[in-house]
Every structure is written in C-alpha cells, then in structure tokens.
N, C-alpha and C positions, 0 to 999 in steps of 0.2 A: 503494500499499499504506500509507504513511504517513497520508494523509488518512482511510483505512478505520480504521485502527487509534486516531487521534486522536479520530475521532467516536464510536467505541465506547467508549473510555475515558470521554468527556464524559457519554455516557448512563449508563454503569455507576456513575459516581461523582455523577451527578445535577447536572451543571454545565451552564449555559446561557451561559457566557462562556469565550472561549478567546483565549490570546495567542500570538502567534508572533513570536519574537524571536531574536537572534543571527544567525549566517552563514546558517542555513537559511532565515532569512525574506526572503533576497534571491532566494530562488528564484521565478522568475514563474510557472512551471508550478503549484507548491504554493500560491503565493498565490491563484492563480485557482481552484485546485480546491476549496481550503478555502473560498473566498469563496462559491463556487456552492453547495457542500454545506451549509455553515453556514446559509445563507438558508432552504434547504428545511427543516433540522432546527431553525430557530428559535435558532440559537446566535449570540451577538454575538461576532464576531470583530475582534481588535485586532492590528495590526502597524504598526512605525513606517516612516516614509519609507526609501527604499532606501539613502540616504546613512547612515543610522544602523544598518544592518545589517552589523555588523562580522565580520570572519573572525578566528578566534583565530590562525591561522598567520600572518596578516599583521602582528597586533599582537606576536607573539612575534619575527617576524623583525625588526620595527621596534626592539624591545628590544635584540636581539642586534647589530643594526647599531650603534646608538650605544654599546652596551658594547665592541664591537671598536674604536671610535675612541679609547676611553680606556685599553684594557688590550692587551696583547700576546695574540695568539691562542694557545689551548691546544694542546697537543701532541695529535695524532690518536689517541694510545693511551690517552686517559682514559676513564673509565666515566661513563656518564649519571647524572644526580642528578635524577630527575623531580620531587622537592619542593623544588629549590633556590630560595630566595628571589630575585625579580627586583629588590630594591632594592639 
C-alpha cells in the first residue's frame, strides 16, 4: 500500500526523485518494492545503507537510559510531556 501511495504522490506532484529515510528505510520488503516500481516508473530512488536507518524509539530509549544514569527515576504518577526538551 505504501509503495502505491508514494508512487501516486510522485506522479501527482511531478517528481522523478524519491528519498526513503528513517526507520522505515530499513524495511527490506519496502526497499525491494520501491526499487522495482521506481525503475518501471523512471523515478530515481535513494536510500541510505541499513546501518544509517535509525529507529526513533531506539534513539529515545538511548536518551532515557543515559538520563536515568544521572537522575533519580520519576514517580509513576507523573503526566507525559510530549514536547519536553531532550537536552
């Protein structure tokens, strides 16, 4: 489904280049599907090597781990702050 929608968007906005990045770029099925379809549609496809396709959850988990090493854990009754700074 994602491949079809991305290719439709490329056509709709008259784009002949496509970048696949982020955690989703690690999906081997999506890479293969887009590679195949982009060749047919004459769309240049770019994506980074797998080691550079990071998962946001892993990054946030890493920040939390190092923060936990330097601070006391919060009480479980706190509210979420989705826009809190990670610095």
